[in-house]
C-alpha positions in Angstrom: 3.4 -22.2 4.1 0.7 -23.3 6.6 -1.9 -23.4 3.8 0.3 -25.6 1.7 0.8 -28.1 4.5 -2.9 -28.2 5.3 -3.7 -28.8 1.7 -1.1 -31.6 1.4 -2.7 -33.3 4.4 -6.0 -33.6 2.6 -5.6 -36.6 0.3 -9.1 -36.4 -1.1 -8.4 -32.8 -2.3 -5.1 -33.9 -3.9 -6.7 -36.9 -5.6 -9.5 -34.7 -7.0 -6.8 -32.3 -8.4 -5.2 -35.4 -10.0 -8.5 -36.3 -11.6 -8.9 -32.8 -12.9 -5.5 -32.9 -14.5 -6.4 -36.3 -15.9 -9.6 -34.8 -17.4 -7.5 -32.2 -19.1 -5.3 -34.9 -20.4 -8.4 -36.6 -21.8 -9.3 -33.4 -23.6 -5.8 -33.2 -25.1 -6.0 -36.8 -26.3 -9.4 -36.1 -27.8 -7.9 -33.2 -29.8 -5.1 -35.5 -30.9 -7.7 -38.1 -31.9 -9.6 -35.5 -33.9 -6.4 -34.3 -35.6 -5.5 -37.9 -36.5 -8.9 -38.5 -38.0 -8.7 -35.4 -40.1 -5.1 -36.2 -41.1 -6.3 -39.6 -42.2 -9.0 -38.0 -44.4 -6.5 -35.6 -45.7 -4.1 -38.4 -46.6 -6.8 -40.3 -48.4 -7.8 -37.3 -50.4 -4.1 -36.5 -51.2 -3.7 -40.1 -52.4 -6.6 -39.8 -54.7 -5.2 -36.5 -56.2 -1.7 -38.0 -56.5 -3.2 -41.0 -58.5 -4.9 -38.6 -60.8 -1.7 -36.7 -61.4 0.1 -39.9 -62.5 3.9 -39.7 -62.7 3.9 -36.0 -61.6 2.1 -36.9 -58.4 4.4 -39.8 -57.4 6.3 -37.7 -54.8 3.1 -36.3 -53.4 1.8 -39.9 -53.1 4.8 -40.8 -50.9 4.0 -37.9 -48.6 0.3 -38.8 -48.5 1.3 -42.4 -47.5 3.5 -41.1 -44.7 0.7 -38.8 -43.4 -1.7 -41.7 -43.4 0.8 -43.8 -41.5 1.3 -41.0 -39.0 -2.4 -40.5 -38.6 -3.0 -44.2 -37.9 -0.2 -44.5 -35.4 -1.4 -41.3 -33.7 -5.0 -42.7 -33.6 -3.8 -46.0 -32.1 -1.7 -44.2 -29.5 -4.6 -42.0 -28.5 -6.8 -45.0 -28.0 -4.2 -46.6 -25.8 -3.7 -43.4 -23.9 -7.5 -43.1 -23.4 -7.5 -46.6 -21.8 -4.7 -45.6 -19.5 -6.4 -42.3 -18.6 -9.6 -44.1 -17.8 -7.8 -46.5 -15.5 -6.2 -43.6 -13.7 -9.6 -42.0 -13.3 -11.1 -45.2 -11.9 -8.1 -45.8 -9.6 -8.3 -42.2 -8.3 -12.0 -42.7 -7.5 -11.1 -45.9 -5.6 -8.4 -44.2 -3.6 -10.7 -41.3 -2.8 -13.4 -43.7 -1.7 -11.1 -45.7 0.6 -9.7 -42.5 2.0 -13.2 -41.2 2.6 -14.2 -44.3 4.4 -11.2 -43.8 6.7 -12.4 -40.3 7.4 -15.8 -41.6 8.3 -14.3 -44.2 10.6 -11.9 -41.7 12.2 -14.7 -39.2 12.9 -17.2 -41.6 14.5 -14.3 -43.1 16.6 -13.4 -39.6 17.9 -17.0 -38.9 18.7 -17.3 -42.2 20.5 -14.2 -41.5 22.6 -15.5 -38.1 23.6 -18.9 -39.5 24.6 -17.2 -42.4 26.5 -15.5 -39.7 28.7 -18.9 -38.3 29.4 -20.0 -41.8 30.4 -17.1 -42.0 32.8 -17.8 -38.5 34.2 -21.3 -39.2 35.4 -20.4 -42.5 37.0 -17.5 -41.0 38.9 -19.4 -37.9 40.1 -22.3 -40.0 41.3 -20.0 -41.5 43.9 -18.8 -38.2 45.4 -19.7 -37.8 49.1 -21.3 -34.3 48.6 -23.7 -35.9 46.0 -24.7 -38.8 48.2 -25.0 -36.6 51.3 -27.6 -34.3 49.8 -29.7 -37.4 49.2 -29.1 -39.3 52.4 -29.2 -36.3 54.7 -31.0 -33.5 52.8 -30.5 -30.1 54.3 -29.7 -26.5 53.2 -26.1 -27.2 54.0 -25.8 -30.5 52.3 -27.5 -29.3 49.2 -25.3 -26.2 49.1 -22.2 -28.4 49.3 -23.5 -30.5 46.4 -24.3 -27.3 44.4 -20.8 -25.8 45.0 -19.2 -29.1 43.9 -21.4 -29.2 40.7 -20.7 -25.5 39.9 -17.0 -26.3 40.1 -17.3 -29.3 37.8 -19.3 -27.1 35.4 -16.6 -24.5 35.4 -13.7 -26.9 35.0 -15.1 -29.2 32.3 -16.9 -26.6 30.2 -18.7 -29.2 28.1 -21.9 -29.4 30.0 -25.0 -27.3 29.9 -26.0 -28.4 33.4 -25.8 -31.1 36.1 -28.7 -32.2 38.4 -29.2 -34.4 41.5 -32.6 -36.2 41.5 -33.9 -38.0 44.5 -35.5 -41.5 44.4 -39.0 -40.0 44.0 -37.9 -38.2 40.9 -37.6 -34.7 42.3 -34.7 -32.5 41.3 -33.1 -31.4 44.6 -29.9 -29.7 43.3 -29.0 -28.0 40.0 -25.7 -26.6 38.9 -27.0 -23.8 36.7 -30.8 -23.7 36.1 -32.1 -23.2 39.6 -35.7 -22.9 38.3 -35.6 -26.7 37.7 -35.2 -27.5 41.4 -38.3 -29.1 42.8 -39.6 -30.3 39.4 -40.8 -33.9 39.0 -38.7 -36.2 36.7 -40.3 -39.5 37.7 -42.1 -39.8 34.4 -39.0 -39.2 32.3 -37.6 -42.3 30.4 -34.0 -41.5 31.4 -34.9 -41.5 35.1 -37.0 -44.6 34.9 -34.4 -46.5 32.9 -31.6 -45.5 35.2 -33.5 -46.7 38.3 -34.8 -49.9 36.6 -31.5 -51.1 35.2 -29.3 -49.7 38.0 -26.8 -48.7 35.3 -25.8 -45.5 33.4 -28.4 -44.5 30.9 -27.6 -42.3 27.8 -30.2 -40.5 25.8 -30.0 -39.9 22.1 -29.2 -36.4 21.0 -32.2 -34.1 21.3 -33.1 -30.4 21.6 -33.8 -29.2 25.2 -35.7 -26.1 25.8 -34.5 -26.1 29.4 -30.9 -25.7 28.5 -31.5 -24.0 25.2 -29.6 -26.3 22.9 -29.0 -29.7 21.4 -27.8 -32.1 24.1 -27.5 -35.6 25.4 -28.4 -36.8 28.9 -26.1 -39.0 30.9 -27.6 -40.4 34.1 -26.1 -42.6 36.7 -27.7 -44.2 39.8 -26.5 -42.9 43.1 -26.0 -45.5 45.9 -25.8 -45.3 49.6 -23.1 -47.2 51.6 -25.4 -50.3 51.6 -25.5 -50.2 47.7 -29.1 -49.2 47.5 -30.2 -46.7 44.9 -31.0 -43.4 46.6 -31.3 -41.1 43.5 -29.9 -40.2 40.1 -27.1 -37.9 39.1 -27.6 -36.6 35.6 -25.7 -34.3 33.2 -26.6 -32.4 30.0 -23.8 -32.5 27.5 -23.3 -29.5 25.2 -23.6 -30.9 21.7 -21.7 -28.0 20.2 -18.5 -29.6 21.4 -19.0 -32.4 18.9 -18.4 -29.8 16.2 -14.9 -29.3 17.5 -14.3 -32.8 16.1 -16.3 -32.3 12.9 -14.7 -29.0 12.1 -11.2 -30.5 12.3 -12.0 -33.1 9.7 -9.9 -32.6 6.5 -12.3 -32.7 3.5 -12.7 -30.5 0.5 -14.8 -27.3 0.4 -17.5 -29.0 -1.6 -17.5 -32.2 0.4 -20.1 -33.0 3.0 -20.1 -34.8 6.3 -23.1 -35.9 8.4 -23.6 -37.7 11.6 -26.9 -39.6 11.6 -28.8 -41.4 14.3 -30.2 -44.9 14.3 -33.3 -43.7 12.4 -31.3 -41.9 9.7 -31.9 -38.4 10.9 -29.1 -35.9 10.7 -27.9 -35.0 14.2 -24.7 -33.1 13.1 -23.4 -31.8 9.8 -20.4 -29.9 8.5 -22.6 -27.1 7.4 -25.0 -27.3 10.4 -28.0 -28.0 8.2 -30.9 -30.4 8.5 -30.4 -31.1 12.2 -33.2 -33.5 13.5 -35.2 -32.5 10.4 -33.6 -34.2 7.4 -33.7 -38.0 7.0 -31.2 -39.6 4.7 -32.7 -43.1 4.3 -33.1 -42.6 0.5 -29.4 -43.3 0.1 -28.1 -46.8 -0.4 -25.2 -46.1 1.9 -27.5 -45.1 4.7 -29.7 -48.2 4.1 -26.7 -50.5 4.3 -25.4 -49.0 7.5 -28.8 -48.7 9.3 -29.7 -52.3 8.4 -26.1 -53.3 9.4 -25.8 -55.1 6.1 -22.4 -53.3 6.0 -20.9 -51.4 8.9 -18.2 -49.7 6.9 -17.7 -49.0 3.2 -18.9 -46.8 0.4 -21.4 -46.5 -2.5 -21.4 -44.6 -5.7 -24.7 -42.7 -6.1 -25.7 -39.6 -8.1 -22.1 -39.3 -9.4 -20.9 -39.0 -5.8 -19.0 -41.2 -3.3 -20.9 -41.9 -0.1 -18.6 -43.3 2.5 -20.1 -44.6 5.7 -19.1 -46.0 9.1 -21.3 -47.3 11.9 -20.4 -46.6 15.5 -18.4 -49.4 17.3 -18.7 -47.6 20.7 -15.7 -47.3 22.9 -15.1 -49.4 26.0 -18.1 -49.1 28.4 -19.9 -46.7 26.0 -21.6 -49.0 23.5 -22.8 -46.2 21.2 -26.3 -45.2 20.1 -26.3 -46.8 16.6 -25.1 -43.6 15.0 -23.1 -43.4 11.7 -20.9 -40.9 9.9 -21.6 -40.3 6.2 -19.0 -38.5 4.1 -19.9 -37.3 0.6 -17.3 -36.6 -2.1 -18.0 -35.6 -5.7 -16.7 -37.7 -8.6 -15.1 -35.1 -10.9 
């Protein structure tokens, strides 16, 4: 029962099944066409033999004429049916393509909403008294209070590898998990410099971090004192594996593919977990369109496949990183 419901929810799978049935119908019509052609030849030969037989073949001649008429009508009917079948095939491809574009849009939208929450998290936590106190009045006690708070956040939210407090000189003063990072100098890191320079939240692209041991994104927010001056940076490392919670729930066929690509066209997530930060997809027209922003949502037909694409629109304060989702469906 559950499997049937799940299958019925996947429009692309159902449309592909319709196309397969349609293909079988085409094969049947081809057989009818072959039979009609052979019947026509048989009727022609029968007419010749009936003419040779003269009066004795008159009855056979009538039958031959009827066979010829039937063959011609069958042939005409098969041609009309073939046109209808081709229209059904093309229409099914269009429906699959439109549905696949919707899947691409829905997926990137869900990813954006998730990352928007991470954007809100870091801004809110940067205002907590325990975070500010460990920067304005650094001591064993104030740093311990900040660490306890961060450990609690880490435990409740579950989606982070780590959280750090960095002072205005760039030194990590508190870490939630990786205590071996405390004391390290971050002043040369782009995320630190950009957060201080812009006085706004800075979000990195997805990358692999050897410190946290996984693919991550860094969210960094300036920390202000009561006078509104920047006194440090609160920064988090998002666990990228939670993006797969979204991707794994996408309803596509077993042989279909789904990719998230960054603004350079590199795969940063895929349904089968392959090609991450290694494979570039810029050879595809769909990817060229979306990266150039020639089209932000649509599909192309390439290599007998549908490539649906959708560029991020961001969500509220989170403007996105120029990522896109590409969904690939085979044309049966």
